[in-house]
N, C-alpha and C positions, 0 to 999 in steps of 0.2 A: 357431467352434472354441474350445475351452476347454482351458487348460493343467491338467494334473494337479498338485495341490499336495502338499507333503510332509506326511505324517501323523505319522511318527516316524522316528527315527534309531536304528539298533541297533548298538551297538558290538561288535566281535568280541572274544571272550575269548581270552586266551592259553592254549593247552593243548597243549604240546609232546608229541610222540610220541618217546621217547627224545632223540637229539640233533637231531631234525627240528622245526625251528621251525614252529609251526602256530597259526594264528588261526581262530577259528570264530564267525561271526555267527549262524548258523542250523543247529540250534536254539541258543537262547542264554537268558540270564535274562530277557529282555524279549519274547522271541518264540519260539513253538514250531513254528509251521508258517505258511508264506505260500503258501497254495493256489495252484498245485500244487507249490510249491518246498519241498523237505524238508530240505536239508542243504547246507552249503558248508564245505569245508575250504580254507584258504589256507596252503600250505606254502612257507616261505621268505619273502623271499629270504635266501639264504645261500650261502656258498662251501664246497665240499667239497674236501679235500686229495686228493693221490694215494692210490691203494690204499685207497679207502673202501668201506664196505659198502652204500652206496646206500639206496634207499628200502626201507621194510620191509613192503610190502603183497604177501605171498606168496599162494598159492591161498586163495580165500574165496568163498562163494556169494552170489548176489543173486536176488531174485524180486520182481516187481510194480512196477518203476520203471525209469527211465533214468538213466545217468550220463553227464555231460559233463565232459571233462577238458581244461583249458586249459594247454599247455606254454609259458609265457612265457619261461622261460630253462632251459637244460639239455636233457635228453632222457628219454624214457619208453618202456619196452618193455612191450608188452601181449601176453598170451596167454590164451586161454579154451577151455572145454570144447566150444565149437562149431567148433573148429579155426581160430580166427581168430588171426593174429599180426602184429605190426607193431612198428617202433621209430619213433617220432615224435620229430622234433627241435624246437628253439625256434621258436615261432610257429605250430605245428600244433595239432590238436585231435583228440581221440578222443570218439566218441559211441557208447555202447553201450545197446541196448535189452534189459534183462534178461528182461523178459516172464515167461514161465512158469518160467524159472530156468536159470542156468548158474553155472559156477565160473570165476573169472578171477584172474589175478595182474598186478600192475603194479609193476615194479621198475625200477631203473636198469640200462641196458644195460652190457655188460662194458666197452666203451670208456670210459664215463663213470666206472665204478668204478675203473678203472686210472688214468685221467688226472685225474680231478676236474674242478672248474669250478663255475660259478654256476648256482644252480637256484632256480626259482620256478614252482610248479605249483599250480593250483586245480582242485578237483573239486566239481561241483554235482550234486545228486540231484533229478530232476523226477518227481513221482508220475505213474502212468498211471491212466486211468479204468478202472472196473470191467470194462468191455467189452473192454480191451486187456491186462489183467494176465496173462493166459495166452497172449498172442500169442507167435509164434516168436522167439526171441532173434536179434538181430543186432548187428553192430559195423561201424563205419566209422572208420578212422584216416586223417587227411589232414595232409599237410605244409602249411607256410605258403603255398607257391606254388599250392596246390590251392584255396585259399579265395578268395572274391570280395571285391574291394577297391573301396571306394567313398569318393570324396573328398567332404568336407563343408566348408561355410563358406569356399569358394574356397581350399582347401588348409590352412586353420587347423585342421581337424579330419579324421579319418579313421575309417572304419567297416570292420572286417573281418567280412564277413557269413558266418555259419556255416550258419544254417537259417532258412528263411522268405523273404519277399520284402520288399523295400525299394524305395519309389517316391521318385524325385527328378526334378523337372521332367517331361521327357517320357519318362523311362527307368524301366524296372522292373528291378531287380537281383535275382537269386535265389541263395540260398545253395546249396552243392553237397550238403549233407546232407539226405536225405529222411527225415522223422520220421513216425511213425504218428499224431501229432497236428498241430495247426497252431501248433506252437511257433516263436517267432522268437528267434534268439540271435545275438549279435555281441560283438565286442571293440572298444572305442572308444577312440581316443587324441585328445586335444584339447590346443591350446596356449593359453598365457595370453592372455586377450582374446578368445577365440573364443566363438561363440554358435551352438548347434545346436539344431534343433527335430526331435523324433523322434515319428512318429505312433504311436498305440497305439489298438487297438479297445477300446471301453468295457467289453466283457465280458472283457477280459483283465487278468490280475494281471501287474504289472511286476516284474521282478527286475533291481535295479540296485545294484552293489557297487563301491565305489571302491578300486582296487587301489594305485594310486600317485597322488600329487599331490593337489591341492585343487580343488574345483568349487563352484559356486554354483547352487542350485535354489530358486526362489521366495524370493530375497533371503536364503537360508539358506546359510552357510558349511559345507561338509562336507569333512572330512579323510579320509585313508586308513583302511582297515579298518573302514568303516562300511557297513552294509546300509540302504538307503533304503526305507521302506515309504511308499506313496503312497495319497492318498485314491482311492476307487473311481470318481469321476466326472471326466470330462475325456478328451480324445481326442488329446492330444499331451503330451510332456514337453520342456521347455526347460532346457537345461544351458549354463552360462557357465563357461569356464575361468578360475580366478583363479590358475592356474599350470599347467604342463604336467602332464597327468594321464592315466591309464589306468583304464578301468572296464569291467566286464562288464555288458552291458545286453541284456535279453531280455523277452519277454512270452508268456504262455500263457493259454488258457482256464481259468477257475476250475472245478474239478471239482464242488464243492459235494456230496461224498459222504463217508460215514464213512470213517475213516482209522485202521487199527490197525497199529502197527509193532513189530518185535521184531528188534533188531540189523539184519541185512542183508535182512530181509524186510518188505515193506510191502504190506498187503492191506486189504480192507474190513471183515473180521470176525475175531474171535479164533479161530474154527473154521478159517478159511482160513490163519491164521499156524500153527496146529498142523499143518495138512496140509503146509505148506511145509517145516516141520522135519522131519516124517516123511519126505517125499519126498527131501529132501537126505541124511538119514541112510541112506536105502535106495539111494542112489546114482543116482537118477532125474535128477539134473542133469548127469550125466556127470562125468568126472574130468580132473584136471590135475595132473601131477607137480610137485613143488616145484623140480625142476630146469629 
């Protein structure tokens, strides 16, 4: 077995949305696309006061990819034109397959807007292969207690498994979210001095973003708000905690397909983008009221 080595570290740029603290490593000055990973926004951490306006993401469309939203602190209300609704609290996850298209809104629930509190939320976009871009939209929102918990390094690390399978000794753990691809996704916390080894298929691209704390990979120190791009050879990743840390860790098959994006639409050709815009304007994604 061979460990994947770090190819490049991509620093998240600060790009606030109004009063919402936002860091974005992907796309960024040093990377445009990490096939199949398209985009990551890291909102917060920050504290909202009482009677706040909350998150600003009212009704908007998507087609051709998936969104994964990690609610580390605070809460998030989701509603979409497929009649899915949920309020997910801290520690939970939302996974939406936009597929052929829908309209959704992600806002702070009324209770959070009234009471305020700490908020830290990340959203990742994962591209879909051409064969699945027009699949039926779907959505799953899960609370922290619904996710699969795995102890690592004799308790010095912890893996919250969202999607995919994780083998450890004689046990196979499965994430509760079924995806149309073979994506693996997790949230990992590690303590200072821990050492964890995470298997990765060689034909998969790795997504690894440090949210909090400091880690070491390949004898390289990595600080928060950095996306790690790995070499393509190797079948595991070894991570050492140089402080208590939290990271998003996943892997997915590389699509190796043409990719054309236009705002909330990600397709394979310019003509498909034009069709997506036309379909949205014609109301074919369904509707969702601002309320």
